[in-house]
Phi, psi and omega in degrees: 000135175279166175287161181218143182257131182233134181247125179257135179242105179255121183204166169284162178237147178272122191298117175053028181243087187295313179299319182294321179294318179295320176298317180298313181292329175299317178294319181295317182293333178292346180270356179294126182261125177081172182287154174215162181256332184213129174249130184245121178254162181290171172299142180043054189296340183260359182222338197082170187281080184256146174262009181276060190296315185300324182277335190249352186295149178232171177242182179295342178261007184282173184296326182293315180293320177298317179298314178302318180296316180295315183289324177297318178293318180299317183273344182067036181213170173282140172235137179226145176185168181248154179222162173284122190236138175266123183208131173054044175078007179218201184227145176229156169269096193255123174275129179253127174254097188262129179263159182299337180275004177091353175277153179208160171236168184219161173226129176263128184308126184279311186260111184265134189283094186295334181294343175249005180080016181298326180291343178271338184257340187229157172266140181281146174285165183232001181220147173279160175240129170235125188229144182269143173209114178053041179084357176263149176248118183252139174242101182271134180227174188231119165043258185303337175305333183301331184280000186237088187294336178295317181296324183266006184299133178286120177256037186060032183240000176214163180247340180213134170266143175234124177246123171251146192206161158236079188256111188296151184300323180301339178250025183293332179298318178297315179304311184285344177271319185284328181299308177294330177297316178298323179295314183293311186290336182254000182046055183214155169293148173236123179251129185225128177233121179236156180277170171237180177088198182233138182267184184290348176261008179082010179279135179262147182230134182260354180083269182056036176290160179174177175236132180248136176289154177304339175276355176102357181283142176281122182264337185280156174246017179294133179263150178293155174069007183245144170283121186204148175241131181223134175247128180236152176258124177266131184272115175292322181296318179298320180295312181297315181298317181296316180294326180287325182278332185228085195271065179299323185301334181292340182251011181290148178282139174274152182197166173231145177258127177252121182295000000 
């Protein structure tokens, strides 16, 4: 496996203001120095974590998807983030994995955060997504999914987990504990991007974005509460060597998930 470059974008979001958020991210992405392979934006990057689905939902022809396509082409890399999406007569919290050629795949958030009423406003997804990029296999998930290790369990089908989030600061200890746990138990890199600032409901977010090595070490230097862009190189050789020397996957339990 070759090395791969990943860019994390940690920032505040403008509450339910889609044009302002897209303008802001356009400015932020223009600050990326050098080439990168993957840009990771927060959950609901164009609205904040809103339950106002009917008013804010978009389609595949909407401004958020068009913007992702344009920026992906401009940067020559994959860009991912989630938006409120209208699908099949309802709404989903949909993660878009946008390629430079304008094609994309998606993942609908499986675990909906009932404490904020997300399960009342959105339909849950039923399938995981694993997607290839430069010989790497990425499994992108969303926020509350982090608390469910069975759903994110590596079945020898991915090399990196990606979590995008609006994870409030009062529960930051859980965020910072579970991310390295997912890396260790799955022998995979874990990439995590969370927002900062305060949302329209008065919830504060500390960010705590970062990249974790398969051994659980934090590789990122992103500081909490700050708007910051960071690009890191993930070592394919280190991952392969670690898995070959410490073959945990050979003793993993087999299982099936029943919806």
